[in-house]
N, C-alpha and C positions, 0 to 999 in steps of 0.2 A: 503493501501500500505505500504509495509513495505522499510524500505530506501536503500535496496540491490538495488531494483528497481524504487525505488526513481531514486535516481543515476544514471543506465540506461537510464531512460525515458528522464532524462534534457538532457544528455549528447548526446543521441541522435535528442532530440528537437535543440541542439545547434551546433551540425553537421549540422541538415538541413537550418539552420538558415545562417551557414557561407558558406554553398553553394547557399543556394541562394542569397545572396550577392554578393559572388564569379563572379554567374552566371550573375547576371544584372549589374556588372561593367566592364565584358568583355563586354557586350553585347553593351555597350556605346560607347564604339571603334568601331562605324564603324557597328553595327549590326543589330539587324532588329527592329519596331516600339515594344512599349511595347504592344499596343492594335493593336490589328490585323485588318484590311478596312474590311468593308462588308462580308459576304462571298457568296462568289461564288455557286449555286446551280448548282451543275448537274446534268441531268437527273438520272431515276431510270432505265428504261427503255427503250431500242433499237427502235429504228423506224424501224429495220429492212431491206427488201427492198429500203423501200424510201428514197429520199436525199430532205429533205426538201429544200424549196427556200427562208424561212424566216430568218432574222439574229439569231446569240439566239446559243445556245450549243448541236448539236445533237448527240446521239449515233447514231451509225448505224451497219447495218451487210456487209456481203460479197458482196451481189451483188449491194449495194450502193456504197459502196469502189470501184470495178471493173468498173463501171460507173463514177463514178469519174477522177476514171484515163484514163480510153479507150477516155474520151470525153473532157477530157483537163480542167475541170472545175475550176483549181485551183491547188495551189502549196501541194503537201503530203512532212509531215513532219516524218522525224523518232526519234522519243523519246528515243531511248534506247543507252544502252553506244558506244564510237566511235568503237571498236572492234568488238561489234556484228553489227553494220552498216556496217564497212569492211568486214562481212565475206558476207553479201550477205543484200540483202532491199527489198521495194516495187521499182518498176519501176520509174524512175524519182526523187525518193523522197531523201530530204536534210538531213542533220544531225543534228539534237539542241538537244541533252541531256537532260533531265529534271534536272540532278542532276551540271550542270554545265554550268548552263544558263552564267553565266558574258564569257562564251570563245565563244557561238555556235549563243545565240539572238540576236551581229551585224550583222551577217552573214546573219542572218533569217530576219531582218528588214530589211536591205539591199536587198533584193533579192524579197523579199513578201510584198508589199504594201498594211494597214490597212486593206484596201476593199475588197483585194482577199481573197476569201474561201479558211480555209486551212483545210486538210486531216490529222489528226495526228495519230499513233499508235504505241504501242509497243509488250510488246512479246504477250501476250491476256489478257482475261480475269481475270486471276489472275495478271494481271502486272498494278500497277496504276501509271506508268510515263508520259503516254497521257494523265489521268488525271491530276495531277499536272501540265502538259505543258499548257493543254487548260488553266485550272484557270491565272495562271501568262499570257498567252495570251490573253483572255477574262481582265486582270484589263489594259492591254496596249493597250485596244483599238481594237483588232482588231474584225471585225462583225460577222462573221459568221466560226463555226468552229466545224469539222464533226470529230468523235474519232470512230473509226475505233474499233469497239469490240472483234472482233477476232485476229484482232493484223497478226504479222509476223508470227506467229506456225500455225496459218489455214491457213492463204496462203500458207506458204511452203508447207503442209500438202499436199495441192489438186493440188499440180505441176504446182500452177502457174507458170509463167516470175517473175524470179528477178533480179534487179541488184546486184553486188561486184566490189571490187576493185582487180585491179591483184593480182596474188600470191606472197605474198609476202610485200605488196604495206604497208606503216602504216598506221593506222587512222589516219585521219586528225584529227588535233588538241591533238595527243595524247601524246603530249610533258607530261612528269614527274609534277606534281603539288602535294603541300601538300592534297591539297585534294584527288587528285586520289589515293597517296602513303595508305590514312586512308582508303579508301575504299575499306575495305576486302575483300568483298562479291565480288570483279571483277577479282580476279586473284588467289585465293585462290581454290581448285580444289572444285566440290561440294562432290564427296567422301570424302574428309577431314573434312567436316560441318556432312555427314552422322556419320561418324566416331564419333566424337565429340560431337554428340549433344546422342549418343547410351551410353556414357561413362559417359558421366556430368549424364544423365539422373539413370546412374546402380549407381556412386557415389552417389548421391542424398538418394537415396529408402536405401543404405548402412546406409548411414548416421541418416537416418530416425529410421532404426531398432536397431541401437547403442540407439539413443536415445529414442527408448521406452525400451529399456532394461534398463537405469540407467546409461548405459556408458560414463559418460560425460567427464572423462576425458582423454578417448582415443587422441589420436597423431592426428588420419586420421580427427575427429572435426575440428581442428582448418586447418589443411589441405588443407580437402573442403573447408570452408571458406576462403583460399587466394587463391584458383581456384578462388571461384567466386569473389573475388577481383580483379584478374587479366584479366576477363570475361566483366566486369565492367568496368574497365579503358576503355578495348580495344573499347566497346562498345561504349563509352558517346564521344572517340576523333572525329568520321566524323559527331555525331549531333555537336558538341559544332564548328568544322566548316564550319558544313551545317547547320546555324542556319533557312534559307529559306522553304530549303527544308523541314525538319523536321516538323515546322511548318505546312505544308503542310500537312505531314502524320499525325500530332496529329488531324488537322483536318478532314481530314475522317475518323477518327474513329466516328465523330458527335454523342460526347460525351459529351463535351464541349461549354460552351459560346462560340461564337464569338471573345468575348473580354478578353476572359482566356485563346483562342490556343497560339499566341504569347508568352504569360507569360508560359504557361506550358512547352512550345518548349526551351526556354530560361535556365528554371531555374533546369526540368528532370535532362539530360544530367552533370551539373555538380552535380548533390546529387550520381549519377552512381559516375563518376569521384573520388568526396570526400570520398564517402564509402571505394569505391576499394582502392584507398591509403590509408584511416586508417586502414584499413583492414591489410594490406600489413607494412606499419609501424609505425604502433601508438600502446600504453597500451588500447587505447579505442576501441579495438577489436571488442566485445561484442556491443558496442554500436552504431557501423557503420556497424553489420552485421545484429540488428536489425532495423534500415534505410533502407537497402539494402533487408529483409524480406518482409517491407511491402511496399516497391516501387515494388516489383517482385509479391506479392500478389493483387495492382492492377493490373498489367501488365495483369495477371490471369486472373480477372474478367475483366476488358475491352476487353479482347479478347474473352472471353466467351461469353459475352452479345452482340459482332460482328457478332459472328460463328452462336447464336440463331436467332440473326436478317439478316441471310442471307444479310449483308454487308461487302463488301469484301475494303480490307484493307489490309496495310504494314504495317509492323514493325516497318521498319526503322532499324534495330539491331544491323548490322554493313557497313552499306553502302547501294550502291544503286540497292542491288540483293534481288531476290524474291522468300519465301518459301512459304509452305503450312503454311496453319493458325496452323493445328493441329500437326506441327512437331513446331513452335513456342510454343505452349503451353506444350508439353509434354520437351524441354527443358527449359522454366518456372518453371515446375515444381521440374525437376533436380535440378535448381538455386536456389527457394524456399527451399531446402530442406538442400541443403548447406549452405545457413544464416543461417539456424534453429541451424544447426552443432555451428558456432560461436557465436551464443547468448549465449547456454547452457554451451560451451566449461566452464571449469573449470582447470582454470593452477594451479598442484597439489603444484609446487614449490612457491604458493601465497597464501597455504591456512595452516595456522598457527599450529603447532605440527604435521604437516603431514613430515614423514620420508624423507628425500631429498636422 
């Protein structure tokens, strides 16, 4: 190991240690426990047309959901955002956004006693919000929880009746909060995300081409690293503001022991934030790029493993929005190569003997 790489490696370790310490210290001020409670195991398979009459968590299909609503067997709960709820929801549903439980849980607890069956739903099979909410409600003591897999997407696509707020009516609980302001996925249009992902992947591939060609002094490399730094800073903010929800996301990857889930959810966003800020502001740019390169590689491995296992998950990257896993994977590939540019970039002004 030469001295330059040793210095880079030591700096990277110091950045990770500083980020971890900052995350744990910040979490002490009203955050989540360092060790998560025992994991609530969700069923892997749907009970389909059945509506089990025993306590526990049950995945159910369309006909079971229709029977629950038609026969008034309990309370229907919408785990989506208040804007989506206001645009249309299942008949009689009350809103309880899984990412803003501090706002919506008191209302649910008031309207539905713990022994009342609940039918939870969100957008559909690729949406994790109803599962996150089910885990929380199970821990609170609700005895019988049904999760409607098809969600609002299936229900509305079949032309089944829906309720909605009056045109122009504000979404209940939709006042602006810091957490809501940091949830970029809720108010940035989908076409902007698509365009950004394409440009990020194209930038990453261009950086890779330059690195392979030995163009390590090209200014575009540091520009790409700074772009990655901005993205990581923005991605970290909502996770830091919503540690409990991010812990659910980490847990649903099913890759960590339960005792490590909360610790990972506390530390990972601070590594993103620290790495991004250092890339943007500090001479240790190469070391910060190495940290984020390794973190992105870890994300890619985790996503690939779950895609191969067929496990549904949400990346939680920029808030409560949901995008297809393959899009997350391609975005992370672009980020990986942008970080690579920051690692290998050589500032010619700092190379002895180089013309200025």
